[in-house]
C-alpha positions as CSV (number, residue, x, y, z in Angstrom):
1,X,29.3,28.1,26.2
2,X,30.3,26.3,22.9
3,X,27.7,24.1,21.3
4,X,29.2,21.1,19.5
5,X,27.0,18.7,17.5
6,X,28.0,15.4,16.3
7,X,25.9,13.8,13.6
8,X,25.6,10.1,14.6
9,X,23.9,7.6,12.2
10,X,23.6,4.0,11.4
11,X,26.6,2.2,10.1
12,X,29.0,5.0,11.0
13,X,32.5,4.3,12.1
14,X,32.6,4.6,16.0
15,X,36.3,5.9,16.1
16,X,35.5,8.6,13.6
17,X,33.1,9.9,16.2
18,X,34.6,8.8,19.6
19,X,38.1,10.0,18.7
20,X,36.9,13.4,18.1
21,X,34.3,13.2,21.0
22,X,37.1,12.4,23.5
23,X,38.9,15.6,22.6
24,X,36.2,18.1,22.2
25,X,34.0,17.0,25.1
26,X,37.0,17.7,27.3
27,X,37.0,21.4,26.3
28,X,35.8,24.3,28.7
29,X,32.2,25.3,28.8
30,X,31.0,22.8,26.2
31,X,27.6,21.5,25.4
32,X,27.6,18.4,23.2
33,X,24.7,17.2,21.2
34,X,24.5,13.7,19.6
35,X,22.3,14.3,16.6
36,X,20.1,12.0,14.5
37,X,16.5,11.9,13.1
38,X,15.3,10.5,16.4
39,X,16.7,9.6,19.8
40,X,16.6,5.8,19.3
41,X,19.9,4.0,19.7
42,X,21.9,3.5,16.5
43,X,24.3,0.8,15.7
44,X,27.7,1.6,14.3
45,X,29.5,-0.5,11.6
46,X,31.4,-2.3,14.5
47,X,28.2,-3.2,16.5
48,X,28.5,-0.4,19.1
49,X,25.2,1.0,20.3
50,X,25.2,4.8,20.6
51,X,22.1,6.8,21.7
52,X,21.4,10.2,20.1
53,X,20.2,12.8,22.5
54,X,18.9,15.5,20.2
55,X,16.6,15.2,17.1
56,X,17.9,17.4,14.2
57,X,14.4,19.0,13.8
58,X,14.8,20.4,17.4
59,X,18.6,21.2,17.3
60,X,19.6,24.6,18.4
61,X,22.1,26.7,16.4
62,X,25.5,25.0,16.8
63,X,29.0,26.5,16.9
64,X,30.6,23.4,15.7
65,X,29.2,20.7,13.3
66,X,31.0,17.4,13.2
67,X,30.2,14.8,10.6
68,X,31.9,11.3,10.9
69,X,32.2,8.8,8.1
70,X,31.5,5.0,7.6
71,X,29.4,2.9,5.4
72,X,26.3,4.9,6.4
73,X,27.5,7.8,4.3
74,X,26.2,6.1,1.2
75,X,22.5,6.8,2.2
76,X,23.3,10.2,3.8
77,X,24.7,11.6,0.5
78,X,21.2,11.6,-0.9
79,X,19.2,12.2,2.3
80,X,17.5,15.5,1.8
81,X,16.5,15.9,5.5
82,X,20.1,15.5,6.7
83,X,21.7,17.6,3.9
84,X,19.1,20.5,4.5
85,X,20.0,20.3,8.3
86,X,23.7,20.6,7.6
87,X,23.1,23.5,5.3
88,X,21.1,25.4,7.8
89,X,23.6,24.8,10.5
90,X,26.6,25.6,8.3
91,X,25.1,29.1,7.5
92,X,25.9,30.3,11.1
93,X,28.3,27.8,12.6
94,X,31.7,28.9,13.4
95,X,33.2,25.6,12.3
96,X,32.0,22.9,9.9
97,X,34.0,19.7,10.2
98,X,34.2,16.0,9.2
99,X,36.2,12.9,9.8
100,X,36.9,10.3,7.1
101,X,34.2,10.0,4.5
102,X,32.1,12.4,6.5
103,X,33.5,14.9,4.1
104,X,31.5,13.3,1.3
105,X,28.4,14.2,3.2
106,X,29.5,17.7,3.5
107,X,30.3,17.7,-0.2
108,X,26.9,16.3,-1.0
109,X,25.3,19.3,1.0
110,X,27.4,21.6,-1.1
111,X,29.4,22.8,1.7
112,X,32.9,21.9,0.3
113,X,32.5,23.7,-3.1
114,X,35.7,25.6,-3.6
115,X,37.3,24.5,-0.4
116,X,40.4,22.4,0.1
117,X,39.5,19.1,1.8
118,X,40.6,15.7,2.8
119,X,38.9,12.3,3.4
120,X,39.9,8.6,3.7
121,X,42.5,7.8,1.1
122,X,40.2,5.4,-0.6
123,X,37.6,8.1,-1.3
124,X,40.0,11.0,-2.2
125,X,39.0,10.7,-5.9
126,X,35.5,11.5,-5.0
127,X,36.0,15.0,-3.6
128,X,36.2,16.8,-7.0
129,X,32.7,15.7,-7.7
130,X,31.5,18.2,-5.2
131,X,33.9,21.0,-6.3
132,X,36.3,20.4,-3.5
133,X,40.2,20.5,-3.9
134,X,41.6,17.3,-2.4
135,X,44.7,17.5,-0.2
136,X,46.5,14.4,0.9
137,X,47.0,15.6,4.4
138,X,45.9,14.3,7.8
139,X,44.1,17.5,8.7
140,X,43.1,20.2,6.2
141,X,41.9,23.6,7.2
142,X,40.3,26.1,4.7
143,X,38.6,29.0,6.3
144,X,36.0,27.6,8.6
145,X,36.0,24.1,7.1
146,X,38.1,21.5,8.9
147,X,38.4,18.0,7.4
148,X,40.3,15.0,8.7
149,X,41.6,12.0,6.8
150,X,40.8,8.4,7.7
151,X,39.4,7.3,11.1
152,X,42.2,7.8,13.6
153,X,42.6,11.3,12.2
154,X,39.5,12.2,14.2
155,X,41.9,12.9,17.2
156,X,44.1,15.1,15.0
157,X,41.2,17.1,13.6
158,X,39.7,17.5,17.0
159,X,42.9,18.7,18.6
160,X,43.5,21.2,15.8
161,X,39.9,22.4,16.3
162,X,40.4,22.7,20.1
163,X,43.4,24.9,19.5
164,X,41.3,27.2,17.3
165,X,38.4,27.3,19.8
166,X,40.3,27.6,23.1
167,X,43.9,28.3,22.4
168,X,47.1,26.1,22.2
169,X,47.4,25.7,25.9
170,X,44.1,24.0,26.3
171,X,44.5,21.8,23.2
172,X,47.9,20.7,24.5
173,X,46.4,20.0,28.0
174,X,43.7,17.8,26.4
175,X,46.4,15.9,24.4
176,X,48.6,15.4,27.4
177,X,45.5,14.2,29.4
178,X,44.8,11.7,26.7
179,X,48.6,10.8,26.4
180,X,48.2,11.0,22.6
181,X,51.7,10.3,21.7
182,X,51.4,7.8,18.8
183,X,54.1,5.3,18.2
184,X,52.6,2.7,16.0
185,X,54.1,-0.9,15.8
186,X,53.8,-0.7,12.0
187,X,54.6,1.9,9.4
188,X,51.6,1.1,7.4
189,X,49.2,4.0,8.2
190,X,48.9,5.5,4.7
191,X,49.0,4.1,1.2
192,X,52.3,5.8,0.7
193,X,54.0,4.1,3.7
194,X,52.2,0.7,3.7
195,X,53.7,-2.3,1.7
196,X,52.3,-2.4,-1.8
197,X,50.7,-5.8,-1.3
198,X,48.8,-4.5,1.7
199,X,47.4,-1.6,-0.2
200,X,46.4,-3.7,-3.2
201,X,44.6,-6.1,-0.9
202,X,42.7,-3.3,0.8
203,X,41.7,-1.8,-2.6
204,X,40.5,-5.2,-3.7
205,X,38.5,-5.8,-0.6
206,X,37.0,-2.4,-0.9
207,X,36.1,-2.5,-4.5
208,X,32.4,-3.3,-4.1
209,X,31.9,-0.8,-1.3
210,X,33.9,2.0,-3.2
211,X,31.7,1.4,-6.3
212,X,28.6,1.9,-4.2
213,X,30.0,5.0,-2.6
214,X,31.0,6.4,-6.0
215,X,27.4,5.8,-7.4
216,X,25.9,7.8,-4.4
217,X,28.5,10.5,-4.7
218,X,27.7,10.9,-8.4
219,X,24.0,10.9,-7.8
220,X,24.5,13.6,-5.1
221,X,26.7,15.7,-7.3
222,X,24.2,15.6,-10.1
223,X,21.4,16.7,-7.8
224,X,23.5,19.6,-6.6
225,X,24.0,20.7,-10.3
226,X,20.2,20.4,-10.8
227,X,20.7,17.3,-13.0
């Protein structure tokens, strides 16, 4: 039996979670825990209600830890209860993983120091604050750390992990069952391929949110250094 725990929290991005969940919950002999401080429903940034089923205080040791991203990571980066939980689990887990800005939460817990990692392209420059080595790839694997880039890469990260856990044939079967064969109508899925004006507009719209995220990351990094 493989125990997989997804940290779910207010104001997370639901696709960060549901994309990876759809893959990993389809694996053989899996128990999935949806983790939060309590088991009351949480609301994602796009207003979806998700109900945790396991409080982190009573969570068994996990084989896999998955941390999604979203606006809620700003508070999580300096949430001692959550960060201590992740440290305890990471000490024995087979895999410690993230999607999107969930990498910043792993970083704030001190779990990416000296590891290659990725995150959403808007937050890549924050990874070195935590001693991580940024890599502009959709999925980055470094020892037992597996990080996905932005949002939709949750599926790519989880398929990579499925292959490591259960072998290529199982991962390929899950992919086929999902008919995950992307052929997007636009070639704008990364800042390198998107039109310059689209990238500039997104940076402008995200300026306030990114400043808040940077402040939280700096505070978390200083705490890790004992500052």
